[in-house]
C-alpha positions in Angstrom: 13.7 -15.7 4.0 14.9 -18.8 2.0 15.3 -22.4 2.6 17.9 -22.7 0.0 21.9 -22.3 0.5 24.0 -20.7 -2.1 27.7 -20.1 -2.3 28.6 -16.5 -2.1 30.9 -14.2 -0.2 29.0 -12.8 2.7 28.9 -9.3 3.8 28.3 -8.5 7.5 27.3 -5.3 9.2 27.5 -4.5 13.0 23.7 -3.5 13.2 22.6 -6.9 11.9 25.1 -9.3 13.7 25.2 -12.8 12.7 23.4 -12.3 9.2 25.5 -12.8 6.2 24.2 -10.7 3.4 24.7 -11.7 -0.2 25.3 -9.0 -2.7 24.6 -8.3 -6.4 27.4 -7.3 -8.5 29.4 -6.9 -5.2 27.2 -3.7 -4.5 23.7 -4.3 -3.9 22.3 -6.3 -0.8 20.0 -9.0 -1.8 17.1 -9.2 0.5 17.4 -13.0 1.3 18.3 -14.5 4.7 18.6 -18.3 5.3 15.3 -19.5 7.2 17.2 -20.9 10.2 19.4 -17.8 10.7 16.2 -15.6 10.3 14.5 -17.6 13.2 17.7 -17.5 15.5 18.3 -13.7 14.9 14.8 -12.8 15.6 14.1 -15.1 18.6 12.5 -13.2 21.5 12.7 -9.8 19.6 10.0 -7.3 19.2 9.8 -6.7 15.5 9.3 -3.0 14.2 7.9 -2.6 10.8 9.4 0.8 9.7 7.6 2.4 6.5 7.9 6.0 6.0 6.0 6.1 2.8 2.7 7.3 1.1 -0.6 5.9 1.5 0.3 2.8 -0.6 3.7 1.9 1.2 2.1 2.3 4.7 -0.7 0.1 3.9 1.1 -2.4 2.0 3.9 -2.6 5.0 1.2 -4.2 7.1 1.4 -7.4 4.9 4.6 -8.0 6.9 2.4 -8.2 9.9 0.3 -10.7 8.2 3.1 -12.9 7.1 4.8 -12.7 10.6 1.5 -13.5 12.4 1.1 -16.6 10.2 4.5 -18.0 11.3 4.7 -16.8 14.9 1.2 -15.7 16.0 2.3 -14.4 19.5 5.1 -12.4 18.1 5.1 -8.5 19.3 4.8 -6.4 16.2 4.7 -2.6 16.1 4.6 -0.2 13.2 6.8 2.9 12.5 5.7 5.3 10.0 3.8 8.8 9.2 1.2 9.4 11.7 -1.5 10.2 9.2 -1.5 6.4 8.3 -1.9 5.1 12.0 -5.5 4.4 11.2 -4.3 1.7 8.9 -2.4 -0.1 11.8 -5.4 0.2 14.1 -7.8 -1.2 11.6 -5.7 -4.2 10.9 -5.4 -5.1 14.3 -2.1 -7.0 14.5 0.5 -4.4 15.2 0.7 -1.6 17.8 1.8 2.0 16.8 5.7 2.6 17.6 6.7 5.8 19.2 10.6 5.2 18.9 12.3 8.3 17.6 13.7 6.6 14.5 13.4 9.2 11.5 13.6 8.5 7.9 17.0 10.0 7.8 18.3 7.7 10.4 16.6 4.7 8.6 18.7 5.6 5.4 21.8 4.9 7.3 20.9 1.2 7.5 21.3 -0.4 4.0 19.9 -3.7 4.8 16.1 -4.9 5.2 16.7 -6.2 8.9 18.8 -4.7 11.6 18.8 -4.8 15.3 19.1 -2.5 18.4 20.5 -2.9 21.8 17.0 -2.9 23.3 16.0 -6.1 22.0 14.1 -5.0 18.8 14.5 -6.1 15.2 13.5 -3.7 12.4 12.3 -4.8 9.1 13.1 -1.9 6.8 10.2 -2.1 4.6 11.3 0.5 2.0 14.9 -0.5 1.8 16.2 0.1 -1.6 12.6 0.9 -2.8 12.3 2.5 -6.2 16.1 3.3 -6.4 18.7 0.6 -5.3 22.0 1.9 -3.9 25.2 0.2 -3.0 25.6 -0.6 0.7 27.9 2.3 0.9 25.1 4.6 -0.6 26.4 5.1 -4.3 25.5 3.7 -7.6 21.8 4.4 -7.9 20.1 2.1 -10.0 16.2 2.3 -10.7 14.2 -0.7 -9.6 11.7 -1.7 -12.2 10.1 -4.6 -10.4 6.5 -4.1 -9.6 6.4 -1.8 -6.5 4.5 -4.3 -4.4 7.2 -6.8 -5.1 9.9 -4.3 -4.3 8.2 -3.5 -0.9 7.4 -7.0 0.1 10.8 -8.4 -0.8 12.1 -6.7 2.3 10.0 -8.9 4.6 12.5 -11.8 3.9 9.4 -14.1 3.9 8.0 -15.8 0.8 4.9 -14.3 -0.6 1.7 -16.2 0.2 -1.0 -13.6 -0.6 -0.6 -11.6 2.6 -2.5 -8.7 1.7 -3.6 -6.6 4.9 -6.9 -7.6 6.4 -9.0 -5.2 8.4 -10.0 -7.1 11.5 -11.0 -3.9 13.6 -12.2 -1.6 10.8 -15.8 -1.5 12.2 -14.6 -0.6 15.7 -12.3 2.3 14.4 -14.9 3.8 11.9 -17.6 5.7 14.0 -17.0 8.9 12.1 -17.6 7.1 8.8 -20.6 5.3 9.9 -22.3 8.5 11.1 -21.5 10.1 7.6 -22.7 7.1 5.7 -26.0 7.0 7.8 -26.5 10.8 7.2 -25.8 10.3 3.4 -28.3 7.3 3.4 -25.5 4.9 1.9 -24.8 2.9 5.0 -26.5 -0.1 3.7 -25.1 0.2 0.1 -23.2 -2.6 -1.0 -21.4 -1.2 -4.0 -20.6 2.4 -5.2 -18.4 4.2 -7.5 -15.3 5.8 -5.8 -13.2 8.7 -7.3 -10.0 10.2 -6.0 -9.7 13.2 -8.4 -6.6 14.8 -7.0 -3.2 14.2 -5.5 -2.7 13.3 -1.8 0.7 12.3 -0.5 1.7 9.7 -3.1 5.4 8.9 -3.7 4.7 8.2 -7.5 4.6 11.3 -9.6 1.8 9.8 -12.1 -1.7 10.9 -12.9 -4.0 7.9 -13.5 -7.0 9.9 -14.2 -6.3 13.4 -15.3 -9.7 14.9 -14.1 -10.7 18.2 -12.8 -13.9 18.9 -10.7 -15.8 19.7 -14.0 -15.0 16.2 -15.3 -16.0 14.6 -12.1 -19.4 16.4 -12.3 -19.8 15.2 -16.0 -19.3 11.7 -15.0 -21.4 11.8 -12.1 -24.3 13.2 -14.1 -24.0 10.3 -16.6 -23.5 7.7 -13.8 -26.8 8.3 -12.4 -28.1 5.9 -14.9 -26.2 3.1 -13.3 -28.3 3.1 -10.3 -25.5 3.4 -7.6 -24.0 6.4 -5.6 -20.7 8.2 -6.7 -18.7 9.0 -3.7 -15.5 11.6 -4.2 -12.6 11.5 -1.7 -11.2 15.0 -1.7 -9.4 17.4 0.4 -11.3 20.4 -1.2 -15.0 19.5 -0.8 -16.0 23.0 -1.7 -15.4 22.3 -5.4 -18.2 19.8 -5.4 -21.0 21.8 -3.8 -24.2 21.3 -5.6 -23.1 18.2 -7.5 -25.2 14.8 -7.2 -22.4 12.9 -5.4 -21.3 12.3 -1.9 -18.1 14.0 -0.6 -16.5 11.5 1.8 -14.9 12.6 5.2 -11.2 13.5 5.1 -10.6 10.4 7.1 -8.4 7.3 6.4 -10.9 5.0 8.2 -13.8 6.3 5.9 -11.3 5.6 2.8 -10.7 2.0 4.1 -14.5 1.6 4.4 -15.2 3.0 0.9 -12.6 0.9 -0.8 -14.0 -2.3 0.6 -17.3 -1.3 -0.8 -16.3 0.1 -4.2 -17.7 -1.4 -7.4 -15.4 0.8 -9.6 -12.5 3.0 -8.5 -11.0 5.9 -10.5 -8.0 7.8 -9.1 -5.4 10.3 -9.9 -3.0 8.6 -7.5 -2.2 5.0 -8.3 -2.0 4.3 -4.4 -5.7 4.0 -4.0 -6.1 1.8 -7.1 -3.4 -0.8 -5.7 -5.1 -0.5 -2.2 -8.4 -1.3 -4.0 -7.0 -4.5 -5.3 -6.1 -5.5 -1.9 -9.3 -4.9 -0.2 -12.1 -5.7 -2.8 -12.9 -7.1 -6.1 -13.6 -3.5 -7.4 -13.1 -2.7 -11.1 -10.1 -0.6 -11.8 -10.3 2.3 -14.3 -6.9 4.0 -15.1 -4.5 5.5 -17.7 -2.1 2.8 -18.6 1.0 2.7 -16.4 4.4 1.1 -17.3 7.3 -0.6 -15.5 7.2 -0.7 -11.8 3.7 0.8 -11.7 2.1 -1.5 -14.2 -1.4 -2.4 -12.8 -1.5 -5.7 -14.3 2.0 -6.7 -13.0 1.3 -5.6 -9.6 -2.1 -7.4 -9.6 -0.4 -10.6 -10.8 2.1 -10.3 -7.8 -0.9 -10.0 -5.4 -3.0 -12.7 -6.8 -5.6 -10.1 -7.3 -8.7 -10.9 -9.6 -9.8 -7.4 -10.2 -11.1 -6.3 -13.6 -8.7 -3.7 -14.8 -9.4 -1.3 -17.8 -6.6 0.9 -19.0 -6.0 3.1 -21.9 -2.6 4.8 -23.0 -4.9 8.0 -23.8 -6.6 10.3 -21.2 -9.8 8.8 -20.0 -12.7 11.0 -20.5 -15.9 10.9 -18.3 -17.7 9.5 -21.4 -15.1 6.7 -21.6 -15.5 5.8 -17.9 -19.1 5.8 -18.2 -19.1 3.4 -21.3 -16.7 1.1 -19.4 -19.1 1.1 -16.4 -22.1 0.3 -18.6 -20.1 -2.5 -19.9 -19.5 -4.0 -16.6 -23.0 -4.0 -15.5 
């Protein structure tokens, strides 16, 4: 959404009536809508945030809800995405889960970030032209090198004002985590070291850590001198039997709780590192990433103040331990 007017040749679509879309190079839709048109088009409509992505995309799409709620607090907002990430929506407490049968394949037919239906709903297509931009007729793919968070948020059509998602209802939705934390005697711990050693469901095929279970065990043995618990989030808990660490429940509410308490986060997938920046002041340790996945560029967009330590080489358990010692 912008308050500025520019001269251009508008492109109209039947599924977003009344919205003149500007194009870049005559091919790619620019995600900008005049402020007054935006209000006129969305008046009295329920807004659906559609975000069929991985953990990062699903969580960060909730920033749209933060932005919308700041402008129109009474607006009805719902969220449409993979069911595994519905706990994010409930923990935020702004949107409801949408049960409309609109699949990712159907979404792909709408080449704009905002479209309408006949039932009075407006859809913000959060991942429109994400990672790869295409012409509005589906051709000429072009890699998008902007920071991934900037790419996603541009589809909100609202200027960024540090709208990272807040977890208003996390405590209410985390009974399983609270039972586990009490059992593990870490419910009162104020900071911990959090490790995601393996792939989950990220859209990004990079490894920010490069550790196996032996590396995790080695680091944990050294980290005992730091005086804080090490927690591992894994889908294969049996790999860590007997290790002096805590294996978190395979539960998204547990992960959210742990990210808010983390002092250091190490992760194979970049999703959890970027989410840590939104939820805490955690120190981030990672292999260096470039272009759209650059941690520093994404942190700058967020306005995050996390300390980020990167290396172009693989990060050994000894490297990570030395970094942690230096942060004390």
